[in-house]
Rosetta silent file (secondary structure, phi, psi, omega in degrees, C-alpha in Angstrom):
SEQUENCE: MTGFDTVTCLSDLGTADESVGVIHSILRQAAPHAAVIDLCHKIDPGDTRTAALMLVRSVQHLAPGVVLASVGRRLDRPAIAVSVGGGQSMLVGPDNGVLAAATAAVGGADAAVRISDDGDADHQAVLHPARDVLAPAAGRLAAGEPIEALGSPVDPASLLPSLVAVPRISDDGSVAAEVLAVTRWGTVQLNVDRDTLAPLGQQLVAEWIASASVGVSAAANSQSVELAEPGTAGTGSLALSDDPYGLLELTVAGGSAHHLGFDVGTEVRLRRVT
SCORE:     score description
SCORE:     0.000 S_00000001
   1 L     0.000  139.285 -177.379  177.862   25.341  164.028 S_00000001
   2 L   -96.300   -4.859  179.147  177.012   24.637  167.667 S_00000001
   3 L    91.414 -164.986 -176.976  175.635   28.054  168.522 S_00000001
   4 L  -126.476  148.107 -177.572  176.473   30.345  171.416 S_00000001
   5 L  -102.445    6.392  178.426  176.159   29.819  175.136 S_00000001
   6 E  -139.626  134.402  170.741  175.656   33.480  176.111 S_00000001
   7 E  -123.896  122.134 -179.952  173.118   36.130  175.088 S_00000001
   8 E  -106.678  130.168 -172.856  173.693   39.634  176.465 S_00000001
   9 E  -113.509  137.155  176.935  170.727   42.032  176.428 S_00000001
  10 E  -137.824  127.709 -176.731  170.654   45.831  176.312 S_00000001
  11 E  -159.298  173.580  172.385  167.411   47.762  175.902 S_00000001
  12 L  -107.994   24.708 -176.015  165.161   50.660  176.809 S_00000001
  13 L   -73.754  -22.293 -174.493  162.344   48.315  177.853 S_00000001
  14 L    72.827 -179.859 -178.725  162.630   49.084  181.574 S_00000001
  15 L  -127.192   18.082 -176.215  161.771   46.560  184.261 S_00000001
  16 L   -87.625  -12.245  178.664  158.326   47.759  185.322 S_00000001
  17 L  -131.283 -162.301 -171.835  156.374   45.341  183.124 S_00000001
  18 L   -86.180   -2.189 -169.218  156.685   41.883  181.599 S_00000001
  19 H   -56.831  -48.991 -177.802  158.753   42.830  178.519 S_00000001
  20 H   -64.983  -40.512  177.748  162.183   41.705  179.760 S_00000001
  21 H   -61.225  -39.293  177.436  160.744   38.474  181.161 S_00000001
  22 H   -64.770  -40.932  177.359  159.106   37.724  177.814 S_00000001
  23 H   -60.414  -44.645  177.784  162.423   38.312  176.032 S_00000001
  24 H   -58.546  -42.519 -177.489  164.108   35.883  178.420 S_00000001
  25 H   -66.181  -40.459  177.600  161.424   33.291  177.752 S_00000001
  26 H   -61.694  -44.610  179.013  161.751   33.627  173.969 S_00000001
  27 H   -65.249  -38.241  179.996  165.508   33.177  174.223 S_00000001
  28 H   -62.737  -43.226 -179.230  165.061   30.239  176.594 S_00000001
  29 H   -67.612  -38.112 -177.433  162.762   28.429  174.185 S_00000001
  30 H   -76.580  -37.357 -175.604  165.049   29.002  171.204 S_00000001
  31 L  -141.487   75.724 -174.671  168.347   28.237  172.968 S_00000001
  32 L   -62.677  -17.574  179.426  167.762   26.571  176.352 S_00000001
  33 L   -79.830  -16.109 -169.850  171.507   25.981  176.795 S_00000001
  34 L   -88.621  135.327  172.017  172.360   29.710  176.650 S_00000001
  35 E   -79.994  140.477  179.256  172.784   31.936  179.678 S_00000001
  36 E  -108.926  124.385 -179.993  171.076   35.321  179.397 S_00000001
  37 E  -111.487  127.633  176.965  172.886   38.343  180.836 S_00000001
  38 E   -93.480  105.144  178.042  171.058   41.640  181.338 S_00000001
  39 E   -70.817  -50.091  176.526  173.556   44.420  180.679 S_00000001
  40 E  -171.400  139.696  174.356  170.973   47.175  181.160 S_00000001
  41 L  -124.866   13.892 -175.408  167.270   47.722  180.460 S_00000001
  42 L  -114.084   28.407  170.125  166.911   51.243  181.869 S_00000001
  43 L   -66.755  141.576  178.000  168.168   53.338  178.972 S_00000001
  44 L   -58.193  142.353 -176.814  165.848   56.292  178.393 S_00000001
  45 L   -51.826  124.128  176.911  163.296   55.456  175.673 S_00000001
  46 L    74.903    7.571 -176.774  164.811   55.867  172.238 S_00000001
  47 L   -82.784   81.799 -175.816  168.178   57.129  173.533 S_00000001
  48 H   -68.677  -30.665 -177.785  170.362   55.491  170.904 S_00000001
  49 H   -67.972  -44.842  177.295  173.425   57.549  171.773 S_00000001
  50 H   -64.257  -39.443  178.724  173.537   56.411  175.402 S_00000001
  51 H   -62.597  -43.286  179.013  172.891   52.838  174.293 S_00000001
  52 H   -63.186  -41.277  179.478  175.758   53.004  171.775 S_00000001
  53 H   -64.631  -45.043 -179.463  178.060   54.454  174.413 S_00000001
  54 H   -62.150  -40.417 -178.557  177.126   51.819  176.984 S_00000001
  55 H   -69.817  -42.084 -178.440  177.674   49.027  174.482 S_00000001
  56 H   -69.686  -30.665  176.220  181.033   50.279  173.213 S_00000001
  57 H   -69.450  -26.351 -172.765  182.287   50.713  176.798 S_00000001
  58 H   -97.898  -24.675 -164.075  181.255   47.149  177.594 S_00000001
  59 H   -58.960  -34.572 -179.354  181.960   45.163  174.462 S_00000001
  60 H   -67.397  -18.304 -175.985  185.586   44.328  175.260 S_00000001
  61 H  -104.716   -4.358 -176.540  184.457   42.748  178.522 S_00000001
  62 L   -79.317  146.591  174.521  181.432   40.791  177.303 S_00000001
  63 L   -64.483  141.089  175.652  181.467   37.019  176.991 S_00000001
  64 L   -55.754  142.630 -178.760  181.564   35.869  173.349 S_00000001
  65 L   157.005 -146.359 -179.555  178.080   35.157  172.107 S_00000001
  66 E  -105.960  134.562  174.186  175.032   37.042  170.912 S_00000001
  67 E  -110.885  122.262  178.022  174.331   40.651  171.880 S_00000001
  68 E  -106.485  113.693 -179.519  170.696   41.738  171.642 S_00000001
  69 E  -119.158  115.037 -178.269  170.343   45.543  171.637 S_00000001
  70 E  -124.724  111.138  177.933  166.814   46.936  171.395 S_00000001
  71 L  -135.188  123.493 -176.934  166.292   50.694  171.594 S_00000001
  72 L   117.262  138.550 -175.690  163.229   52.363  170.125 S_00000001
  73 L   -72.815  -36.240  176.746  159.527   51.571  170.295 S_00000001
  74 L  -123.899  163.210  178.490  159.248   50.764  166.609 S_00000001
  75 L   -87.221   78.771  177.105  161.764   49.657  164.030 S_00000001
  76 L   -69.224  -20.667  173.367  162.154   52.963  162.221 S_00000001
  77 L  -118.978  155.900 -177.925  165.378   51.491  160.835 S_00000001
  78 L   -60.388  149.312  172.607  165.809   47.900  159.565 S_00000001
  79 E   -79.416  135.403 -177.403  166.642   45.142  162.022 S_00000001
  80 E  -132.168  160.239  169.214  170.127   43.786  161.405 S_00000001
  81 E  -127.260  135.960 -175.726  172.497   41.079  162.590 S_00000001
  82 E  -127.029  129.908  175.709  176.250   41.654  162.439 S_00000001
  83 E   -93.048  131.950  179.114  179.000   39.038  162.737 S_00000001
  84 E  -132.492  161.159  176.296  182.214   40.211  164.446 S_00000001
  85 L    63.737   35.909 -178.825  185.491   38.643  165.506 S_00000001
  86 L    65.713   31.289  179.878  185.510   36.045  162.794 S_00000001
  87 L    87.579    7.008  179.652  182.095   34.788  163.897 S_00000001
  88 L   -70.572  -26.866  179.048  182.945   34.698  167.611 S_00000001
  89 E  -143.956  157.822  176.943  180.011   37.005  168.376 S_00000001
  90 E  -128.400  134.042  176.766  176.840   38.285  166.757 S_00000001
  91 E  -109.023  129.613 -177.554  175.224   41.677  167.347 S_00000001
  92 E  -124.367  131.871  178.144  171.478   41.997  166.788 S_00000001
  93 E   174.392  179.749  174.673  169.496   45.229  166.819 S_00000001
  94 E   -73.719  150.395  178.700  167.986   47.998  164.720 S_00000001
  95 L   -81.872   66.215 -177.236  170.300   49.767  162.283 S_00000001
  96 L  -121.058   17.018  178.147  170.009   53.030  164.234 S_00000001
  97 L    99.185  -12.399 -177.093  173.627   53.514  165.324 S_00000001
  98 L   -64.902  -36.890 -174.119  173.525   51.488  168.535 S_00000001
  99 L   -88.831  -17.386 -166.459  175.704   48.679  167.154 S_00000001
 100 H   -65.687  -47.720 -176.816  178.172   50.645  165.030 S_00000001
 101 H   -65.339  -40.434  178.252  180.695   51.860  167.622 S_00000001
 102 H   -64.560  -38.816  177.441  180.849   48.459  169.320 S_00000001
 103 H   -60.741  -45.236  179.726  181.342   46.799  165.940 S_00000001
 104 H   -65.144  -36.355 -176.269  184.257   49.106  165.180 S_00000001
 105 H   -65.831  -23.911 -179.935  185.749   48.577  168.651 S_00000001
 106 L  -106.414   20.038  172.513  186.162   44.841  168.044 S_00000001
 107 L   102.847    4.037  178.106  187.710   45.177  164.604 S_00000001
 108 L    95.117  173.496 -175.646  184.721   45.712  162.331 S_00000001
 109 E   -89.072  139.350  171.363  182.075   43.474  160.823 S_00000001
 110 E   -82.805  -37.645 -178.724  182.726   40.180  159.074 S_00000001
 111 E  -161.955  158.461  176.875  179.214   40.125  157.624 S_00000001
 112 E  -147.138  146.569  177.017  175.821   41.741  158.138 S_00000001
 113 E  -134.134  151.951  169.817  172.271   40.858  157.150 S_00000001
 114 E   -89.191  122.546 -173.123  168.941   42.606  157.210 S_00000001
 115 E   -72.767  128.809  175.970  166.672   40.400  159.314 S_00000001
 116 L   -89.109  139.876  179.940  163.576   39.138  157.553 S_00000001
 117 E  -108.042   81.130 -178.770  160.356   38.918  159.572 S_00000001
 118 L    51.682   39.793  177.638  158.648   35.867  158.088 S_00000001
 119 L    84.176   -4.327 -179.587  158.942   37.432  154.654 S_00000001
 120 E   -96.370  112.841 -176.920  157.458   40.762  155.796 S_00000001
 121 L   -84.212   -8.130 -176.357  159.918   43.574  155.079 S_00000001
 122 L   -86.477   76.907 -179.335  157.742   46.258  156.694 S_00000001
 123 H   -69.071  -17.885 -179.222  159.351   46.314  160.128 S_00000001
 124 H   -65.538  -19.472  179.274  157.856   49.739  160.845 S_00000001
 125 H   -82.900   -7.169 -178.629  154.543   47.974  161.461 S_00000001
 126 L   -78.598  121.792 -176.845  156.047   45.915  164.312 S_00000001
 127 L   -83.711  -24.664 -179.329  154.824   47.306  167.635 S_00000001
 128 L  -133.299   79.765 -173.828  157.235   45.343  169.854 S_00000001
 129 H   -60.369  -36.710 -179.495  160.471   44.853  167.899 S_00000001
 130 H   -62.104  -44.183 -177.478  162.396   43.291  170.795 S_00000001
 131 H   -74.785  -43.153 -167.531  159.763   40.617  171.301 S_00000001
 132 H   -94.470  -20.058 -176.837  158.666   40.009  167.721 S_00000001
 133 H  -125.811  -55.659 -169.592  161.848   40.433  165.652 S_00000001
 134 H   -72.771  -46.075 -179.889  165.075   40.861  167.610 S_00000001
 135 H   -64.086  -44.653  175.862  164.710   38.237  170.338 S_00000001
 136 H   -58.906  -39.472  178.997  163.636   35.498  167.910 S_00000001
 137 H   -66.059  -43.541  178.532  166.607   36.347  165.675 S_00000001
 138 H   -62.618  -39.481  178.683  169.011   36.332  168.616 S_00000001
 139 H   -64.123  -38.917  178.947  167.593   33.015  169.760 S_00000001
 140 H   -65.457  -40.662  177.045  168.090   31.461  166.348 S_00000001
 141 H   -64.558  -44.743  179.448  171.723   32.571  166.295 S_00000001
 142 H   -62.056  -32.359 -179.412  172.304   31.258  169.800 S_00000001
 143 H   -76.738  -11.856  176.053  170.752   27.953  168.752 S_00000001
 144 L   115.552    0.506  177.405  173.264   27.600  165.922 S_00000001
 145 L   -69.351  142.541  177.707  171.585   28.954  162.810 S_00000001
 146 L   -70.530  152.734 -178.462  174.018   30.734  160.468 S_00000001
 147 H   -59.960  -31.589 -179.156  173.643   34.473  160.137 S_00000001
 148 H   -62.773  -23.222 -178.168  172.830   34.046  156.434 S_00000001
 149 H   -75.946  -12.460 -175.411  169.618   32.247  157.383 S_00000001
 150 H   -84.150  -20.799 -177.955  168.226   35.367  159.052 S_00000001
 151 E   169.114 -162.590 -174.905  167.867   37.528  155.977 S_00000001
 152 E   -89.524  143.183 -178.010  169.525   39.196  153.021 S_00000001
 153 E   -67.833  148.065  174.002  173.152   40.380  153.177 S_00000001
 154 E  -132.071  157.769  178.577  173.962   44.078  153.445 S_00000001
 155 L   -74.460  119.471  179.532  177.235   45.961  153.130 S_00000001
 156 H   -56.503  -27.819 -179.823  178.558   46.548  156.670 S_00000001
 157 H   -68.728  -16.415 -177.903  179.953   49.891  155.477 S_00000001
 158 H   -89.637   -4.081 -177.168  176.399   51.093  154.833 S_00000001
 159 L   -70.022  148.492 -176.704  175.244   50.694  158.450 S_00000001
 160 L   -65.760  128.321 -179.479  174.283   53.859  160.314 S_00000001
 161 L   -72.270  158.718  176.677  177.222   55.147  162.383 S_00000001
 162 L   -74.080  141.768 -179.988  176.938   55.767  166.119 S_00000001
 163 L   -96.024   64.029  177.621  176.264   59.365  167.134 S_00000001
 164 L   -94.241  122.908 -173.706  178.862   59.543  169.895 S_00000001
 165 L   -66.096  148.125  173.902  179.975   63.128  170.411 S_00000001
 166 L  -118.934  150.248 -179.471  183.617   64.157  169.997 S_00000001
 167 L   -69.256  154.273  177.839  185.235   67.196  171.666 S_00000001
 168 E  -115.215  136.045  179.533  185.788   70.409  169.685 S_00000001
 169 E  -107.911  122.272 -179.382  188.962   72.482  169.904 S_00000001
 170 L   -84.776  169.280 -179.118  188.598   76.234  169.301 S_00000001
 171 L   -61.302  -29.642  179.949  191.182   78.579  167.800 S_00000001
 172 L   -83.180    3.532  178.315  192.045   79.857  171.288 S_00000001
 173 L    91.519  -11.419  178.870  192.861   76.312  172.405 S_00000001
 174 L   -67.816  153.163 -175.497  189.795   75.886  174.597 S_00000001
 175 E  -118.623  127.105  175.144  188.034   72.534  174.384 S_00000001
 176 E   -96.306  104.679  178.784  184.279   72.056  174.222 S_00000001
 177 E   -98.914  173.961 -179.606  183.573   68.691  175.829 S_00000001
 178 E  -136.847  143.243  177.741  180.234   67.015  176.448 S_00000001
 179 E   -74.932  121.503  177.200  178.818   65.092  179.383 S_00000001
 180 E   -89.024  -33.540 -177.620  178.367   61.445  178.424 S_00000001
 181 E  -164.660  152.376  170.079  176.985   60.249  181.742 S_00000001
 182 E  -118.459  114.960 -171.976  176.514   61.213  185.374 S_00000001
 183 L   -77.537  168.591  176.685  177.170   58.152  187.516 S_00000001
 184 L   -62.679  -23.177  179.674  175.389   57.087  190.681 S_00000001
 185 L   -83.812   -4.636  179.261  178.505   58.183  192.548 S_00000001
 186 L    86.534   13.157  173.301  178.121   61.720  191.245 S_00000001
 187 L   -87.480  149.489 -174.220  181.071   61.692  188.867 S_00000001
 188 E  -113.921  105.560 -177.053  180.577   63.412  185.504 S_00000001
 189 E   -80.771  127.709 -178.998  182.002   61.445  182.579 S_00000001
 190 E  -109.123  163.883 -179.104  183.218   63.587  179.670 S_00000001
 191 L   -95.680   35.203 -176.769  184.053   62.723  176.064 S_00000001
 192 L  -130.460  146.698 -179.541  187.593   64.086  176.308 S_00000001
 193 L  -108.757  173.684 -175.146  190.890   62.414  177.109 S_00000001
 194 H   -63.578  -41.078 -177.376  194.019   63.561  178.915 S_00000001
 195 H   -62.021  -36.280 -178.979  196.080   64.147  175.762 S_00000001
 196 H   -66.152  -34.718 -177.714  193.499   66.572  174.371 S_00000001
 197 H   -90.567  -13.586 -174.995  193.625   68.745  177.493 S_00000001
 198 H   -52.497  -40.071 -179.420  197.387   68.510  178.142 S_00000001
 199 H   -63.804  -15.913 -177.673  198.213   71.735  176.207 S_00000001
 200 H   -85.241   -9.491 -179.560  195.974   73.714  178.585 S_00000001
 201 L    92.326 -175.492 -175.448  198.083   72.933  181.659 S_00000001
 202 L   -87.202  -29.350  178.032  197.157   71.470  185.027 S_00000001
 203 E  -104.871  121.583 -176.559  194.913   74.287  186.265 S_00000001
 204 E  -126.231  173.738  171.157  191.929   74.997  184.026 S_00000001
 205 E  -118.680  130.456  176.134  188.600   76.783  184.087 S_00000001
 206 E  -105.616  132.365  179.653  185.409   74.820  183.404 S_00000001
 207 E  -126.754  133.251  179.299  182.357   76.695  182.105 S_00000001
 208 E  -157.176  163.990  174.295  178.892   75.239  181.661 S_00000001
 209 E  -106.585  118.910 -177.747  175.199   76.078  181.898 S_00000001
 210 L   -60.744  141.833 -179.927  173.475   74.118  184.627 S_00000001
 211 L   -89.551  125.224  179.065  170.609   71.957  183.444 S_00000001
 212 H   -67.909  -16.080 -177.483  167.249   72.664  185.054 S_00000001
 213 H   -71.011  -14.391 -179.233  166.294   69.047  184.388 S_00000001
 214 H  -102.660   16.828  171.264  168.461   67.874  187.289 S_00000001
 215 L    88.130   18.367  175.708  166.665   69.968  189.875 S_00000001
 216 L  -124.752  164.418  179.579  168.827   73.106  189.958 S_00000001
 217 L   -72.214  133.541  178.396  168.310   76.575  188.553 S_00000001
 218 L   -67.305  120.810 -177.641  169.531   76.969  184.981 S_00000001
 219 L  -160.148  154.539  176.078  172.505   79.330  185.183 S_00000001
 220 E   -74.934  137.007 -179.634  175.956   79.909  183.745 S_00000001
 221 E  -126.077  146.602  174.627  178.746   78.458  185.872 S_00000001
 222 E  -143.123  126.863 -175.612  182.492   78.970  185.896 S_00000001
 223 E  -148.840  143.534  175.269  184.791   77.113  188.259 S_00000001
 224 E   -67.401  143.494  179.708  188.485   76.297  188.593 S_00000001
 225 E  -142.965  139.242 -179.873  189.305   72.659  187.938 S_00000001
 226 E   -97.499  132.822  170.396  192.525   70.699  188.346 S_00000001
 227 E   -83.688   99.821 -172.359  193.740   68.193  185.757 S_00000001
 228 L   -65.872  153.506  175.192  194.786   65.537  188.248 S_00000001
 229 L   -62.919  148.014 -179.507  197.921   63.488  187.846 S_00000001
 230 L   -52.150  132.412  177.187  197.300   60.092  186.190 S_00000001
 231 L    81.071    4.960  179.502  195.878   57.589  188.643 S_00000001
 232 L  -120.235  165.605 -179.156  195.046   60.205  191.296 S_00000001
 233 L   -94.850   -3.850 -179.134  191.866   61.977  192.346 S_00000001
 234 L    84.293  166.644 -178.216  193.435   65.421  192.505 S_00000001
 235 L  -112.216  -13.630 -178.888  193.707   67.830  195.412 S_00000001
 236 L   -82.010  171.747 -179.860  191.273   70.571  194.374 S_00000001
 237 L   -69.247  -30.740  175.801  187.556   70.771  195.127 S_00000001
 238 E  -128.238  127.096 -174.665  186.779   70.027  191.465 S_00000001
 239 E  -137.170  154.792  170.836  189.118   67.811  189.452 S_00000001
 240 E  -102.271  114.888 -176.982  189.421   66.032  186.130 S_00000001
 241 E  -123.284  162.960  178.323  190.473   62.443  186.822 S_00000001
 242 E   -66.775  134.840  173.714  190.840   59.286  184.756 S_00000001
 243 L   -98.098  177.619 -175.504  187.662   57.299  184.308 S_00000001
 244 L   -72.316   -1.807 -171.167  187.533   53.502  183.738 S_00000001
 245 L  -118.979   13.716  178.563  187.311   53.908  179.942 S_00000001
 246 L    87.859    6.047  176.755  190.372   55.989  179.070 S_00000001
 247 L  -111.050 -168.609 -179.344  188.573   59.337  179.213 S_00000001
 248 E  -115.470  153.069  176.368  188.252   61.959  181.955 S_00000001
 249 E  -133.536  147.390  174.776  185.565   62.623  184.527 S_00000001
 250 E   -84.038  130.413  179.404  184.786   65.587  186.736 S_00000001
 251 E  -130.284  150.676  176.270  184.891   64.711  190.413 S_00000001
 252 E  -107.993  126.631 -177.927  184.217   66.648  193.593 S_00000001
 253 L   -57.659  121.281  176.003  186.612   65.989  196.453 S_00000001
 254 L    70.187   15.060 -178.049  184.817   63.989  199.125 S_00000001
 255 E  -162.498 -155.547 -174.104  181.422   64.289  197.497 S_00000001
 256 L  -119.246  151.257  177.889  179.176   64.292  194.441 S_00000001
 257 L   -95.509    7.956 -177.732  178.874   66.674  191.470 S_00000001
 258 H   -56.603  -37.487 -174.216  175.096   66.201  191.200 S_00000001
 259 H   -72.971   -6.761 -177.337  174.449   69.635  192.735 S_00000001
 260 H   -88.161   -3.993  172.027  176.438   71.392  189.997 S_00000001
 261 L    84.236   26.839  175.750  173.735   70.846  187.390 S_00000001
 262 L   -84.503  141.470  175.947  175.399   68.510  184.920 S_00000001
 263 L  -139.230  162.536  176.471  173.195   66.358  182.710 S_00000001
 264 L   -57.537  128.578 -179.211  173.846   64.076  179.756 S_00000001
 265 L    95.236  -11.331  177.075  174.605   66.321  176.795 S_00000001
 266 L   -60.178  131.510  176.813  175.684   69.346  178.863 S_00000001
 267 E   -85.401  133.021  178.064  178.523   71.171  177.094 S_00000001
 268 E  -121.435  115.072  178.790  181.546   71.897  179.274 S_00000001
 269 E   -91.146  126.431  179.954  184.073   74.415  177.953 S_00000001
 270 E  -114.460  124.357 -176.208  187.567   73.867  179.332 S_00000001
 271 E  -138.852  169.110  176.966  190.098   76.674  178.931 S_00000001
 272 E   -65.550  154.107  169.815  193.373   77.976  180.306 S_00000001
 273 L   -75.358  128.580 -179.205  193.405   80.055  183.467 S_00000001
 274 L  -110.395    0.000    0.000  193.834   83.705  182.422 S_00000001
């Protein structure tokens, strides 16, 4: 095996200290031929759900190679490496759900191993898992070592699933969606698609409780919202439009939805106009 020429990194390490630079250096020493791509290092500490979502949205567009995903200060779950696409790519990270959705999105795992740390199975004692366990493992894979050399095999079916929320449909037909992300542009990405909302018609009512964490007063809100035609932004002040990932997002005509008090995890109930 000749190894991989790309390592893509995703973490909650931030960029305020030396951590990301150290990871780059470890990868450089292990596989000097490989380019290192920083997908994102500003995930909130320990936010495995956002990390899983970001990875599954990106995985179809990533260059084949090694993906290093490090979320969590300690390895509360075992470190794993997963082979996907017939060995075209390897995913490395803790078995905490971050890798599962992306693995499924590319057809499932070919093989998986629990990464050994120089014979020490107690990964919970590792204070810097990205530096001390995950980056060295990713570097070894990029350099051409087989996945089997990293540790003992595990059943891919036993890996912890990703905790990505799904919408709920009530008996009255209303749909309880959840905010997955609020973009820099002020659009509010939801976990619901067009087909799920189609039975409710084009004019809906959105109900949510504003989050005080985004700088507005916590209060119940109810507002008319238009389910825009595919490929359009809608004509109303608040619309549900297609996002880049096959789901829907709330948009404000000519502006941002930041002032409406949406935050990641906010529940948005969508119902018929009565």
